[in-house]
N, C-alpha and C positions, 0 to 999 in steps of 0.2 A: 324298399325306399327308406323305411324307418331305420333299418340297420345302416344304410349308407349315411344317413343324416347323423345317427349316433356316432358312427366311426369318424365323420368329419368334425363333429363337436369334440370328441375325445382327442383327435389329432391336434386341433386348435388349442385345446387345454394343455396338452403336453408341450407344445411349442411356446405357449404363453408362460407356463411355469418354468421352463428351461431358461427363459430370459430373466426370471426373477431370482436368480442365484445370488450368492454373496457378491457385492460389488468388488471390483478390482481394488486391491489394497494400496495401490500406488497413486495417491492423489497428487502429490507434487512430482510431476514428470521431469522437471528440470534437473540437470546435474547439480551436485551439492555446491559447487562453486557459484552457480547462478542463484541458488536458494540463499546462500550466504550474502551475495551482492544485493539481492532483493531485501533481505533483512536490514542491511546497512544503509540502503537507499530509502528506507521507510520515511515518509514525510513527517511522522509523529515523533521522530527522535529529536531530543534536545540538541542544541548547538554543541554542548559539552560532549554528549555521546557521539555526535557526528565527527567531531574533532578527534576524539579518542580512537574510534574504530578506523579512522583513515590511516593510522600508523601501525595497524596490526599485520602480522605475518600469518600466512596460511600454510599449514603443513599436513601432509598425509599421515593418518594414524595407522600404523602397521599393527599386526597381531602382537608383536613384541612390545609395543607401546600402549597396548590396551589398558593395562592396569593403571598407568599414570593418568590417562585421559578419561577412561570409563570406570575406573575404580576396581576393576577385577580382570584377571587373566582368563582366557578360555571362553570369552563371550563370542557367540556367533553373530556376524554381521557381514553385509556385502562390502561396504566401503565406509570409511569415516574420514573427516577432515577436522582439524582444530584450528581455530583462529586465536592467536596468542600475541601478547606484546613481544616485540623484537628483543627488548631488554626487560629483564625481570623487575620492573619498577613498581608494579602494582599487581595484586592478585586478580587475574582475569582469565577466563577461557570461555569460548563459545565453540562447542563441538557439535557437528552434525553427523548422524549415523544413518545410513541407508540399510535397512534390514534385508535379510535374505527373503526371497519369494516364499510366501506361505508361513513365514516365521511369526510366532506369537509376540506381537509388539508390546502388549501390556506386560508380559513376563519379562521381556528385556528391559523395559522401563523400570520395573520394580527392582530387578537385579542391580541396575545402575544406581537407582535412587538409594538402595540399601548399602551400596558399596562405595559410592563416590566420596572422596576425601576433600572437603573444602579447605583443609589446612595442609595440603600437599606441598605447598611451596615452603622453602627452607625457613624463612623468617616471618611469614605472614600468611593470612588466610582470609576466607570469606565467611561471614555469618551464615548459619544454616537457613535462615529465612530468605537469603539472597542466592540460593541454589535452586535452579529450575530444571526439572526433567519433564519433558512433555513430547507430544508427537502430533503430526498431521500425517495420516496414512502410514506409510512405511518409513517416514523420516522422523528420527528422534533428535531432539535438540537438548543439549545440556548447557546451561548458562550458569557461570559462577562469577558474580560481580557484586560488590557492595554498592556500587554507584549506578550501574546500568542494567541489572538483571531484569527488572520488571518492564522497563520500556523496550528492551530487546525481545522479551517474551511476547509483548504486545505486537511488535513488528512481525515476529514469526507467525503468530496466530492470524494476523492480517493476510497472510499468504493463502490461507485455506479457501479454496473456491466455494462459492455459494452453492447450496443445493439447488439444482434446477427445478425441483418440485416446490420450492418456497415461493 
């Protein structure tokens, strides 16, 4: 009887520990376009920011364009989109990158942060303190804007789901 009880407790412990593995790294389940819309629909954005982002275009970031948008060629990622002005009137870009399953997100963020060129536009650029590289789960955001970087970053961070244990 003691052996049966010990076996039952051991089996329960194994199943309990199996459920305590690393959490799934995909916190933002929505597609990147929806994440972008949610950032731009954030109630905390100023009227100026709301007006500005309403005129932006969204484009797919291919591997061939990675250096321009992410600062470096050869970076691994699942998918990326960039939100940019239709006309090059001001230096601005908000790029969302979905990492590959199991990818080291911190390493990718560090590579982007070390490589990104805030002066990539022909005649103007963004001050270093107005470049944001951050993530929620497997989605990395790169924001370059002298006017709206910090409020858009706040909007992005607002998308992070609350921890159900809080």
